Structure formats: C-alpha cells, structure tokens
C-alpha positions as CSV (number, residue, x, y, z in Angstrom):
1,M,13.1,39.2,-8.8
2,G,10.5,37.3,-6.8
3,V,10.8,36.5,-3.1
4,L,11.4,32.8,-3.9
5,Q,14.2,33.4,-6.4
6,G,17.3,31.3,-5.5
7,K,15.5,29.3,-2.9
8,T,15.5,25.5,-2.8
9,A,12.7,23.0,-2.2
10,I,11.8,19.4,-1.9
11,V,8.4,18.3,-3.2
12,T,7.1,14.8,-2.5
13,G,4.4,13.1,-4.5
14,A,5.6,15.1,-7.5
15,S,4.9,12.7,-10.3
16,S,1.4,13.9,-11.0
17,G,-1.4,16.1,-9.7
18,I,-0.9,18.8,-7.1
19,G,2.7,17.8,-6.4
20,A,3.7,18.0,-10.1
21,A,1.9,21.4,-10.5
22,T,3.5,22.7,-7.3
23,A,7.0,21.7,-8.5
24,K,6.4,23.4,-11.8
25,A,5.1,26.6,-10.1
26,L,8.0,26.8,-7.8
27,R,10.5,26.4,-10.6
28,R,8.8,29.1,-12.5
29,E,9.4,31.4,-9.5
30,G,13.2,30.6,-9.6
31,V,13.2,27.9,-7.0
32,R,15.6,24.9,-7.5
33,V,13.4,21.9,-6.8
34,A,14.2,18.3,-5.9
35,V,11.2,16.1,-6.8
36,G,10.4,12.6,-5.5
37,A,7.8,9.9,-6.1
38,R,7.6,6.2,-6.7
39,R,7.0,6.8,-10.4
40,A,10.4,8.4,-11.1
41,D,10.0,8.3,-14.9
42,R,7.2,10.9,-14.6
43,L,9.2,13.4,-12.5
44,E,10.3,16.8,-13.7
45,G,12.6,18.9,-11.5
46,D,16.1,20.2,-11.1
47,L,16.8,16.9,-9.3
48,A,14.4,14.0,-9.9
49,L,14.7,10.9,-7.7
50,E,12.7,7.8,-6.9
51,L,11.1,8.2,-3.4
52,D,8.8,5.9,-1.4
53,V,7.8,7.8,1.7
54,T,6.7,4.6,3.4
55,D,10.3,3.3,3.2
56,P,12.6,4.9,5.8
57,A,15.7,4.0,3.8
58,S,14.3,5.5,0.6
59,C,13.5,8.7,2.5
60,E,16.9,8.9,4.0
61,R,18.6,8.5,0.7
62,F,16.4,11.0,-1.0
63,V,16.9,13.8,1.6
64,E,20.7,13.2,1.9
65,R,21.2,13.5,-1.9
66,A,18.6,16.3,-2.4
67,V,20.2,18.5,0.4
68,A,23.7,17.8,-1.0
69,E,22.7,18.7,-4.6
70,L,20.6,21.7,-3.6
71,G,23.2,23.0,-1.1
72,G,20.6,23.5,1.6
73,L,16.8,23.5,2.0
74,D,14.3,26.4,2.2
75,V,10.9,24.7,1.5
76,L,9.4,21.3,2.1
77,V,6.1,20.4,0.4
78,N,4.7,17.2,1.7
79,G,2.5,16.2,-1.2
80,A,2.6,12.4,-1.3
81,G,-0.8,11.0,-0.3
82,L,-3.5,8.6,-1.4
83,A,-6.9,7.0,-0.7
84,L,-8.0,3.5,-1.4
85,G,-11.6,2.6,-2.0
86,R,-15.0,4.1,-1.0
87,D,-16.3,1.2,1.1
88,S,-17.8,1.3,4.5
89,F,-15.1,0.9,7.2
90,D,-16.2,-2.7,8.1
91,E,-15.5,-3.7,4.4
92,S,-12.0,-2.2,4.4
93,T,-8.9,-4.3,5.1
94,E,-5.9,-4.0,7.3
95,E,-3.7,-3.9,4.2
96,D,-5.5,-0.8,2.9
97,E,-5.2,0.7,6.4
98,Q,-1.5,0.2,6.4
99,V,-1.0,1.7,2.9
100,V,-3.1,4.8,3.6
101,L,-1.7,5.6,7.0
102,H,1.9,4.8,6.2
103,T,1.8,7.0,3.2
104,N,-0.4,10.0,4.4
105,V,0.7,10.1,8.0
106,D,4.0,8.2,8.6
107,G,5.6,9.3,5.4
108,L,4.7,13.0,6.0
109,I,6.1,12.8,9.5
110,R,9.2,11.0,8.4
111,M,10.0,13.4,5.7
112,T,9.5,16.4,8.0
113,R,11.8,14.9,10.7
114,L,14.5,14.2,8.1
115,C,14.3,17.6,6.5
116,L,14.0,19.8,9.6
117,P,17.7,19.6,10.5
118,H,18.6,20.9,7.0
119,M,16.1,23.7,6.8
120,R,17.6,27.2,6.7
121,L,16.4,30.2,8.5
122,W,13.0,31.4,7.3
123,G,12.3,28.0,5.9
124,H,8.7,26.8,5.2
125,I,7.0,23.5,5.5
126,V,3.7,22.9,3.6
127,N,1.6,19.9,4.3
128,L,-1.0,18.8,1.8
129,G,-4.1,18.1,3.9
130,S,-7.7,17.8,2.7
131,I,-11.1,19.0,3.6
132,A,-11.5,15.4,4.7
133,G,-9.3,16.4,7.6
134,R,-11.9,19.0,8.7
135,Q,-15.3,17.4,8.0
136,A,-15.8,13.6,7.8
137,Y,-17.8,12.1,5.0
138,E,-19.1,8.6,4.5
139,H,-17.2,5.6,3.2
140,A,-13.8,7.2,3.7
141,A,-12.9,6.5,7.3
142,L,-9.2,5.6,6.7
143,Y,-8.6,8.6,4.5
144,V,-10.4,10.9,6.8
145,A,-8.5,9.7,9.8
146,S,-5.2,10.2,8.0
147,K,-6.0,13.8,7.0
148,F,-7.2,14.7,10.5
149,A,-3.9,13.3,11.7
150,V,-2.0,15.6,9.2
151,R,-3.9,18.6,10.4
152,G,-3.3,17.8,14.1
153,F,0.4,17.1,13.4
154,T,0.8,20.4,11.6
155,Y,-0.7,22.4,14.5
156,A,1.4,20.4,17.0
157,L,4.6,21.1,15.0
158,R,3.6,24.7,14.8
159,E,3.7,24.8,18.7
160,D,7.1,23.0,18.7
161,L,8.6,25.4,16.2
162,L,7.4,28.6,17.9
163,G,10.4,30.9,18.3
164,R,12.3,29.4,15.4
165,P,12.2,31.2,12.0
166,I,10.4,28.3,10.2
167,R,6.9,28.7,9.0
168,I,4.4,25.8,8.6
169,T,1.1,25.7,6.6
170,T,-1.5,23.1,5.9
171,V,-3.3,23.4,2.6
172,D,-6.7,21.6,2.6
173,P,-8.1,21.2,-0.9
174,G,-11.5,19.9,-1.9
175,L,-12.3,18.3,-5.2
176,V,-9.3,18.5,-7.6
177,E,-9.3,16.6,-10.9
178,T,-6.1,14.5,-10.8
179,D,-5.1,10.8,-10.7
180,F,-6.3,10.7,-7.1
181,S,-9.6,9.0,-7.9
182,L,-8.0,6.6,-10.3
183,V,-5.7,5.4,-7.6
184,R,-8.6,5.4,-5.0
185,F,-10.6,3.1,-7.3
186,R,-7.6,0.9,-8.1
187,G,-7.4,1.8,-11.8
188,D,-11.1,1.7,-12.5
189,S,-11.3,4.7,-14.9
190,E,-15.1,4.7,-15.2
191,K,-15.6,5.1,-11.4
192,A,-12.8,7.8,-11.4
193,R,-14.4,9.8,-14.2
194,A,-17.8,9.7,-12.3
195,V,-16.2,11.6,-9.4
196,Y,-15.7,14.6,-11.6
197,A,-18.8,14.3,-13.8
198,G,-21.2,17.3,-13.9
199,V,-19.0,19.6,-11.9
200,E,-16.2,22.0,-12.6
201,A,-13.5,20.7,-10.2
202,M,-10.4,22.5,-9.3
203,R,-7.2,21.9,-11.2
204,P,-3.9,21.0,-9.6
205,E,-2.6,24.4,-10.7
206,D,-5.3,26.1,-8.6
207,V,-3.9,24.5,-5.5
208,A,-0.3,25.1,-6.5
209,E,-1.1,28.9,-6.7
210,C,-2.5,28.7,-3.1
211,I,0.8,27.1,-2.0
212,L,2.7,29.9,-3.6
213,F,0.5,32.4,-1.8
214,A,1.4,31.0,1.5
215,L,5.1,30.8,0.7
216,T,5.3,34.4,-0.5
217,R,3.8,36.2,2.5
218,P,6.1,38.5,4.5
219,P,8.5,36.6,6.9
220,H,6.5,37.7,9.9
221,V,3.3,36.2,8.5
222,N,2.4,32.6,8.9
223,V,-0.6,31.2,6.9
224,D,-1.6,28.5,9.4
225,E,-4.2,26.8,7.1
226,L,-5.6,27.5,3.7
227,V,-8.9,25.8,2.7
228,V,-9.9,25.8,-1.0
229,K,-12.8,24.1,-2.7
230,A,-14.6,24.2,-6.1
231,L,-17.4,26.7,-6.0
232,A,-19.9,23.8,-6.6
233,Q,-18.6,22.0,-3.5
234,S,-19.6,23.1,0.1
235,S,-18.2,20.1,2.0
236,G,-16.6,16.7,1.4
237,G,-19.9,15.0,0.8
238,R,-21.9,17.7,-0.9
239,I,-21.3,18.6,-4.5
240,L,-23.7,20.4,-6.8
241,R,-23.7,18.6,-10.2
242,T,-25.3,19.5,-13.4
243,E,-27.1,16.8,-15.4
C-alpha cells in the first residue's frame, strides 16, 4: 500500500488541466478526493461539487460538505487559477484585475483558511504557483503579481505553521498545455494554439507527478518549492521553438 492510501484530499480548479490531472493521480494512489470548480459537469472525483473560489459562501458550503463526506482532511491542493489577456498593463481593466486577483490570491487564501481547522496531523497544503511568480515577463503584470503573491503567502504560512505537523509546498510550473491559454485569450482558439506551437510543452500529468512527489516524502521532509519547466523553456518569456 502506498503512503497516500486512505488519505483524503480537496482539489480546487479540478475541472480541467493540472487540477483534473492531480485529482486523477491522487485517486490512483488510493486517496478519496473532493473536487471543485465552477464547471461542475466536468468534474471527476469521489465527491464532485460546484465551487467558485471568489465567492465566500460557495467556499464555505464546499468545505463543510467535503469535510463531512470525507470524514476529515489530509491534503489541500489549491489549483484554481487563471490569467486574462496579454496586454500591456496600461491597457488592462479593473474588471480583469479583480477577476485575476480574486481567483488566484483571495480564493487560494480563503480556501486555505477554511480548510486549515479541519486538517489532520501530518496534513499537506499544495499551492499551484507559476514561474511567473519567480520571474516577471512582459504583458502579464496582473498574473505575475498574483503568482508572486501566492509564493509570498506560501512562505509566510510556512512560518506560521512551524511547529505544527502540517507541510506546505508551492509547485511552480512553466508552460503546460491546458485550457489556460484558451481562457487567457477569452476563447480565441487560434491565439491559444499559438502559445504551444513549435514546442513540446509539459502535460498536466507531468505537474501532477511533481505534486505526488512532494506529498510522498517522509513526514520530516518538507518540499518548500518545486519548479518545473519544459526543457525548451528557460524562463517565462524565453521559449525555444522549432519552425
């Protein structure tokens, strides 16, 4: 039996991409998983519930029911997140700002606050960050700011949890081929496809395996951060593409 067998988990942003791949990987390891996202019809888990991390009431309902159904909580994976547009900051809007920051920052913090009281001994919190939270790149100021905030919050929470048997990790991926770019470009599939053209991007499953690695270290080991990029990518703004 694996070290995760019989554990319980909550995964947000689980309707597609890294969130969906992580939920699948956890269940394969014997974890009972409550999955949440706004697109509830696309969820697959032991408990699948609609969840809007920008809505406090939605988060409260989700956590209350998930913890009750699971009988406790061992793992929280904060996977919900998005970006909107690739415009210069002075061409962005306050509406976009609110959507990105409320989802990527406020939602992650809210879910963490709600889940912490239910987390059992030797629990683990995994926050999905980004290489954008480590190195800025052009025309992504709101997204970059949100992911820098996630990284800062993760480290600050690590300080607050010191002495408690709860681990916390930020996983910072680079280019991963998901619906991320389709959302970023507001449904423009041509622009979204161009992001992954001429490069072998990572798959969601690649990142899910990294999350499993962090979760399955010995209890006295905390993987503070894990950075993973496609071989053809050296930074957020530098990608080697073939013609």
